[in-house]
C-alpha positions in Angstrom: -53.9 32.7 -91.6 -53.5 29.7 -89.1 -51.6 27.6 -91.8 -49.5 28.7 -94.7 -48.5 26.5 -97.2 -45.9 27.5 -99.9 -44.7 25.7 -103.0 -45.3 22.3 -101.5 -44.2 19.1 -103.5 -45.0 15.6 -102.4 -43.8 12.4 -103.9 -46.6 9.9 -103.4 -47.4 7.4 -105.9 -50.2 8.1 -108.1 -50.8 11.6 -106.1 -47.9 13.9 -107.2 -47.9 17.3 -105.7 -46.1 19.6 -108.1 -46.2 23.1 -106.5 -49.2 23.7 -103.9 -49.6 27.2 -101.8 -52.6 27.8 -99.6 -53.4 29.6 -96.8 -55.9 28.5 -94.5 -57.9 30.7 -92.1 -58.2 30.2 -88.3 -61.6 28.3 -87.4 -62.6 27.7 -91.1 -63.5 24.2 -92.7 -61.3 24.7 -95.7 -61.9 22.0 -98.5 -59.5 20.4 -100.9 -60.9 18.9 -104.0 -60.3 17.5 -107.6 -60.5 14.6 -109.8 -58.7 11.4 -108.9 -55.1 11.0 -108.9 -54.7 15.0 -109.6 -52.6 15.3 -106.4 -55.2 16.5 -103.6 -54.4 13.5 -101.4 -50.7 14.0 -101.5 -51.1 17.4 -99.8 -52.0 16.2 -96.1 -49.8 13.2 -96.6 -46.7 15.3 -97.6 -47.6 17.9 -95.2 -47.9 15.6 -92.1 -44.7 13.8 -93.4 -46.0 10.3 -94.4 -44.2 10.9 -97.9 -41.2 13.0 -99.1 -42.0 16.6 -99.2 -40.3 20.0 -100.2 -41.4 23.5 -99.9 -42.5 25.4 -96.4 -45.2 25.1 -94.1 -45.8 27.6 -91.4 -48.4 26.9 -88.4 -49.5 29.7 -86.3 -46.5 31.6 -87.3 -43.9 28.7 -86.5 -42.2 27.1 -89.8 -42.3 23.3 -89.2 -39.7 21.1 -90.5 -41.2 19.0 -93.3 -40.7 15.1 -93.6 -41.0 15.0 -89.7 -44.5 13.6 -88.6 -43.5 14.3 -85.0 -43.2 17.8 -85.3 -46.7 18.4 -86.6 -48.3 16.4 -83.8 -46.3 18.4 -81.4 -47.5 21.4 -82.9 -51.1 20.2 -82.3 -52.0 19.1 -86.0 -53.7 15.9 -86.7 -54.5 13.8 -89.6 -57.2 11.5 -90.4 -56.0 9.3 -93.3 -57.9 8.1 -96.1 -56.4 4.4 -95.3 -58.3 4.0 -92.3 -57.5 0.3 -92.1 -53.8 0.5 -92.7 -52.9 3.9 -91.1 -56.0 4.9 -88.9 -56.9 2.2 -87.1 -55.3 -0.8 -84.7 -57.6 -3.3 -86.2 -56.8 -6.0 -83.6 -57.3 -3.6 -80.5 -60.2 -2.5 -78.6 -62.2 0.7 -79.3 -61.0 2.5 -76.1 -57.6 1.6 -77.0 -57.6 3.0 -80.7 -59.5 6.2 -79.3 -56.8 6.9 -76.5 -53.1 5.4 -77.9 -52.4 8.6 -79.9 -53.3 10.9 -77.2 -51.2 8.9 -74.9 -48.1 8.9 -77.0 -48.2 12.5 -78.1 -49.6 14.4 -75.2 -49.1 12.0 -72.2 -53.1 11.8 -71.6 -54.7 9.1 -69.9 -52.0 8.3 -67.9 -51.0 8.1 -64.0 -48.0 9.3 -63.3 -45.7 8.1 -60.3 -42.2 9.2 -58.9 -42.4 12.7 -60.3 -43.2 11.4 -63.9 -40.5 8.8 -63.9 -43.0 6.3 -64.1 -46.0 6.1 -66.3 -49.1 3.7 -66.3 -52.3 3.6 -68.2 -55.4 5.5 -66.2 -57.9 2.7 -67.2 -60.6 4.8 -65.9 -60.1 7.7 -67.9 -59.6 5.5 -70.9 -62.7 4.1 -70.5 -64.8 7.2 -69.9 -63.2 9.1 -72.6 -64.2 6.0 -75.0 -67.7 5.9 -73.9 -68.0 9.6 -74.3 -67.2 9.6 -78.0 -69.0 6.3 -78.6 -72.2 8.1 -77.3 -71.2 11.6 -79.2 -70.4 10.0 -82.4 -73.5 7.1 -82.1 -70.8 4.6 -82.9 -72.6 1.4 -83.2 -70.9 -1.4 -81.2 -71.2 -4.1 -78.5 -68.8 -2.0 -75.9 -65.9 0.0 -75.7 -63.7 -3.2 -75.3 -65.0 -4.5 -79.0 -62.1 -4.8 -81.5 -61.9 -2.2 -84.1 -61.9 -4.6 -86.9 -65.5 -5.9 -86.0 -67.2 -2.5 -87.0 -68.7 -1.6 -89.8 -66.7 1.0 -92.4 -68.6 3.8 -91.1 -68.4 3.2 -87.5 -64.7 2.4 -88.0 -64.3 5.9 -89.5 -66.0 7.6 -86.4 -63.4 5.7 -84.2 -60.8 7.4 -86.4 -62.2 10.8 -86.0 -62.6 10.2 -81.9 -58.8 9.2 -82.3 -57.9 12.5 -83.6 -60.7 14.6 -81.4 -58.8 13.1 -78.7 -55.7 14.6 -79.3 -57.4 18.0 -79.2 -55.7 19.4 -82.3 -55.6 23.0 -83.4 -55.9 21.9 -87.1 -57.5 18.5 -88.5 -56.6 17.1 -91.7 -59.5 14.8 -92.7 -58.9 12.9 -95.9 -61.8 11.2 -97.8 -63.7 11.0 -94.8 -67.0 9.1 -96.3 -64.8 6.9 -98.3 -66.6 3.6 -98.6 -69.3 3.8 -96.0 -73.1 4.1 -96.6 -75.4 7.1 -97.2 -76.5 7.3 -93.7 -73.0 7.1 -92.1 -71.9 9.6 -94.4 -74.5 12.2 -92.9 -73.3 11.3 -89.4 -69.6 11.6 -90.1 -69.9 14.9 -91.9 -72.0 16.1 -89.1 -69.7 15.0 -86.3 -66.9 17.3 -88.2 -69.2 20.1 -88.4 -70.4 20.1 -84.6 -66.4 19.6 -83.4 -65.6 22.6 -85.7 -68.5 24.7 -84.0 -67.5 23.3 -80.5 -64.2 23.6 -80.1 -63.1 26.0 -83.0 -60.5 23.6 -84.5 -59.6 24.5 -88.1 -60.2 21.4 -90.5 -58.7 20.8 -93.8 -61.2 18.3 -95.6 -59.8 16.8 -98.9 -62.3 14.9 -100.8 -63.4 13.3 -104.3 -67.0 14.4 -103.3 -67.6 18.1 -104.5 -71.2 18.1 -103.0 -70.1 16.9 -99.5 -67.1 19.7 -99.6 -70.0 22.0 -100.5 -72.2 21.0 -97.9 -69.6 21.4 -95.1 -66.8 23.6 -96.2 -66.5 27.7 -96.2 -63.8 27.7 -99.1 -62.8 24.9 -101.5 -59.4 24.5 -103.3 -59.3 22.8 -106.5 -56.4 20.7 -107.3 -55.8 19.5 -111.0 -52.1 18.2 -112.3 -50.7 18.9 -109.0 -51.5 22.6 -108.7 -54.2 25.0 -107.4 -56.2 26.0 -110.4 -58.7 28.1 -108.1 -60.2 28.8 -104.5 -63.9 29.5 -104.5 -66.7 29.9 -101.8 -68.5 26.9 -101.2 -71.6 28.5 -102.4 -70.2 29.2 -106.0 -72.3 26.9 -108.3 -71.1 23.4 -109.3 -70.1 24.4 -112.8 -67.4 26.6 -111.8 -65.7 24.2 -109.8 -65.9 21.8 -112.7 -64.0 24.2 -114.9 -61.3 24.4 -112.5 -61.2 20.5 -112.3 -60.3 20.6 -116.0 -58.2 23.8 -116.2 -55.0 22.1 -114.9 -55.0 19.4 -117.3 -55.3 22.2 -120.1 -52.5 24.1 -118.7 -50.4 20.7 -118.6 -51.2 20.2 -122.2 -50.2 23.5 -123.2 -46.7 23.0 -121.3 -46.3 19.9 -122.9 -47.1 21.4 -126.5 
């Protein structure tokens, strides 16, 4: 177990998480699915400190303080948000700046150091090279690495968000709704990029999605969230009907509690 979540609650508008416990295995792609508004999006947002949360989270054997986003970044965890335009991208900045900025802030990457590190300045050559490498690897359609993020299509913006996360070299990556709002062709490229990154780097990936078939195509195991709780965890090859039963199980339990 690389990530242990115990009794997590999250106060996120429209996505209240009541009591979530999960253990994520090192190197796997773990899926979290469920119907809209049942709490699945609250899990990564609460875990990464973007909304008030309680419970306990341990990563690689160390308990992390909740509600402190920097603590999770320093522990080598990263998050690609479902809100790529509001959270994930610097829309008015160039692609190279989008890809490298978080790694510069968190890991001091792509910086030249002077006077024993007292002064640091951007290493434009390294920034250009890393941007060009990810643009090529992820097949990002753009005019150049200096193009502004807001000028790209939704699918290419999503791939910039992935490149930004990959540049952090995380040991665990949360990816929330990675294919929301992008066309079918771009969806397959984004999912393939996640599979390739997992295989090449060994990075553990937790993928949250409303699309069950996407989760089944990419993940090793899938947890279903209903009414803010985990109703079951199944291997990805389990028939869709069994996942469907788990999706409505939480609603049934909630009705029984109210009765």
